[in-house]
C-alpha positions in Angstrom: -13.2 -6.4 -9.2 -11.3 -4.1 -6.9 -7.9 -2.8 -7.2 -5.6 -4.1 -4.5 -3.1 -1.7 -3.0 -0.1 -3.2 -1.2 1.3 -1.6 1.9 4.5 0.3 1.5 6.6 -1.4 4.1 10.1 -1.0 5.4 12.5 -3.9 5.8 11.4 -4.4 9.4 7.8 -4.3 8.3 8.4 -6.9 5.6 10.4 -9.1 8.1 7.4 -9.0 10.5 5.1 -10.0 7.7 7.4 -12.8 6.5 7.5 -14.2 10.1 3.8 -13.8 10.6 4.3 -11.3 13.4 2.2 -8.2 14.0 3.1 -4.7 14.9 1.1 -5.2 18.1 3.3 -8.2 18.9 6.3 -5.9 18.5 4.8 -3.2 20.7 4.1 -5.8 23.5 7.4 -7.6 23.1 9.6 -4.5 23.0 8.4 -1.6 25.1 8.2 1.0 22.3 5.6 3.7 21.5 2.9 2.6 19.0 3.7 5.6 16.8 7.4 4.7 16.7 6.6 1.1 15.7 4.2 2.3 13.0 7.0 4.6 11.6 9.6 1.8 11.8 7.3 -0.6 9.8 5.7 1.8 7.3 7.8 5.0 6.8 10.7 4.2 4.4 12.2 7.6 5.1 12.4 7.2 8.9 15.6 5.9 10.3 15.6 5.3 14.1 18.2 6.5 16.5 20.8 3.9 17.5 19.3 3.2 20.9 16.0 2.3 19.3 17.7 0.0 16.8 19.6 -1.7 19.6 16.4 -2.1 21.7 14.6 -3.8 18.7 17.5 -6.1 17.8 18.1 -7.1 21.4 14.4 -7.8 22.0 14.2 -9.9 18.8 17.3 -11.8 19.7 15.9 -12.6 23.2 13.0 -14.3 21.5 15.3 -16.5 19.4 15.4 -14.5 16.1 18.9 -14.2 14.5 18.8 -10.6 13.3 21.3 -7.8 12.8 20.9 -4.0 12.5 22.0 -4.2 8.8 19.1 -6.5 8.1 16.7 -3.6 8.7 18.7 -0.4 8.4 21.6 0.3 6.0 
């Protein structure tokens, strides 16, 4: 039997997982760099600048998701 390791995810990463959305979906939906999206979903020490936060929240709201900045970043 193998040992399972769980991904260390940020709040945004866990939100995507909970809503069955992929990082690829986020990249296509909101024009962001692949590296940026990876950091936003997996690097718990990374806090994006305000314009990136607004871009993500605005893009998710356009698609009908009721989210706020404080849902992902304190």
